[in-house]
C-alpha angles and dihedrals in degrees: 000000000000090000091054090050092051091049090050092052090047092052091050089052092050092049091050090050090053095053112112113256123207120223098341098192140096109274113243131182091198090218097311114135109229096164094112111033116180122186118206124191147080136289093317089059093042094057095247111168142158090026094299145072107244137160100255093047090052092050088056095046112137093240090054090051090049091048091055089054092047090061087078089062101041101287117156136214116315115209127193133191092249123199118231118268108280144073097317132230136267125166145195129202107258119176091188091062119089087229095050090238137062116221128208136188124235122288122251135182116255137168105248124189113243116238132193120249086262091058098255114146110242099200092239127104136215131196107241138169110244135164110274088231113033099199106018125189101263094203092053092050092047089051089053090049095048102037106112121237121201119243167139096194130191091211105072095173111138119190110235096019121140130191097275091045091067087067100034115119110224095023086126095052128099088267092050132059114324091207088063096034090063092064107017113127089232136350094258099048125102130230091246093047092054090048094050093044088070091063093232120206093198133016143189121210123192109161137135101067093106092051086077105012099064090056094044091051088059091053096250144093093214096093097052112126112257113255090233090057094047091046091051100049106032095063089048090057092050092047093050091052099043094044084072087065092236131135127240150156126251130195131198133221122285122229114260087230087071092059120091092214088074100035109044103082109058121226087234096046094127099111114193140179117233090255092053091047092051092051093049093048091052092047093048091054103037105028109025097027092220125147095233101107099134100089111140142177110291130022119004134174118269119234110244136187115257117176090195092061117088090232093047090238141052143170115288120247132204088264092065123086122214112207124235088234093070109121105259094198090059091052093047105037110019103039101249108172094034126020127347107243092213105039096028089223126132104272111199122190104260116256091241088071095048136074100203118213095259092046091050091049091051092050092048090050090051091051090051092050093046091049089053089054090051093051093045092048094056096041111126091003096111092236128146115243132210115198099212090168091064095035096055090041090057090063095057093095095030134269139203118236124174087353092302124116115234133182138156099255117130113263097345100055098078098221106074129059127229094284090063091233113064129061132265117230087262090050090051090051091052092049091047089055091053090050088051091049089054093048093048092047096048100043104026092244126153103218113161118238127222130253104249091206090066090068124076125247123202116332113241121202 
C-alpha cells in the first residue's frame, strides 16, 4: 500500500515537471526605468472594443497588460480613465439627432430567432452580434461620455485620434473629441502635452491607424491624411518624446486586409438557386439590356455602385471590399446587390459600403508611405519597434500561439472583437506579448510575458 502511495506521489511530481512553464527566468530591467509608463495612441491603446468604450475592455487594454508585467521590473501604478460600470458608449456623428451624435452601447453575441423576409418566425436561431441595449437612453449615454474624470492617467489612448490630433490644441474641448474631453487636464491642452506632463520614464506609441482607417470605414480614400501632414507631425511626436532622454516602444500601422470589417462579406456573396439565376439572366438580357447573363447556381458577384463607370454601377470583382456595415436586411430581403424586389430596378450596393479596387490600392499605398515615415522617424533613436503590419498579416491564414489557433475571421478568429476592428482581451494579450518581445529585444530586458490562454476571447451566450 505504501509502495502504491509513493508511486502515485512520484507520478504527480513527474506530471508537474512536464507542465509548460512560461518565461522561467529572473525578471530583469537591465537598467531601463519603467517606474512611470505612459501609453499614447488611439482606440487600440484605450481598450475600445465591440464598438464601444467600456470598463471591461479598458481593463484588458494591451498597455494595462504590459504595465502589469512591468511591475516585475520596477514598473509603477498604471491608471486609466475608466468608464463607469455598464454597457459602455460608442458614438457616430448624426446631424439629424438633437445632440449631433447618436450613441450606442457595446455589441454582444446573442441567439436571435431567424425570420422570413415577411417577418414570420422560422423556429431556427442564429448567433449574431447585436447592441447590448437596442434602444438606449441617448441622454444617459451622452452624460456618461461627457462626465469628466480626474487624471492624470497613464493610458493616453483616445479613440478616434490621428497623428495630428496628438498635437492639436483644443482637441479636449467641447468642440473636440469627447473621449479626450472627459479626461483632458484642461480644454486647451493636447494629448501629447498631458502625456509629457507626467514625466514618463518609458512610453509606448501606437498611432496612425485612424489616418487611413476612418476614411476606409466610410468606403472612400478621400479622407486619408495627406502624406505631407503625416510626415510633418509624426517626427515631431517622436522628437518631443525622445528629447526627454527616455526609452520607449513604437508600433506601425496594420494593413486593412488584416481587418475583418473589410473581409467578412465576400464580393461574390450573392448566392442563388439555379431558378433564380435563370430568371436574372433573362432579365439582364431582355429587360435591363446588360451583358451580365452568366449568373449561376451558387456564389455570384454583387452589383456595386461605381461613379467612375459610365453606367454608375458594375459587377464587383475580387479586388473590391464590401464593408461589414452594409445593411444585411437589404441584401437579404430587398435585393440590394442585384435587383430591388419592389421597384424591379437594378439595386447596386451603395458606394459608401464599398472600398473599390482603386480606393483600396490608394489606402494601401498610404499605409506603406506612413509606415516608412514611422521607421525613418525612429531611426537612430534607440526605440523598440513592433511591426504590427507584418504581425497582423501573419494571422490572415491562421496561426497557433500559446497552443491556441488564431485567425482574422469575424467572430470565430479569436483576435478581433464584435466590431471587426478592435481586439478581444485575448487579442490584446497577444499584442502585449509582441510589445514585450520588442522591448526585451531592444534593451536586453527580461520581462515575463503573459499566457494568452488566461485571457477571455468573445463571450458566447
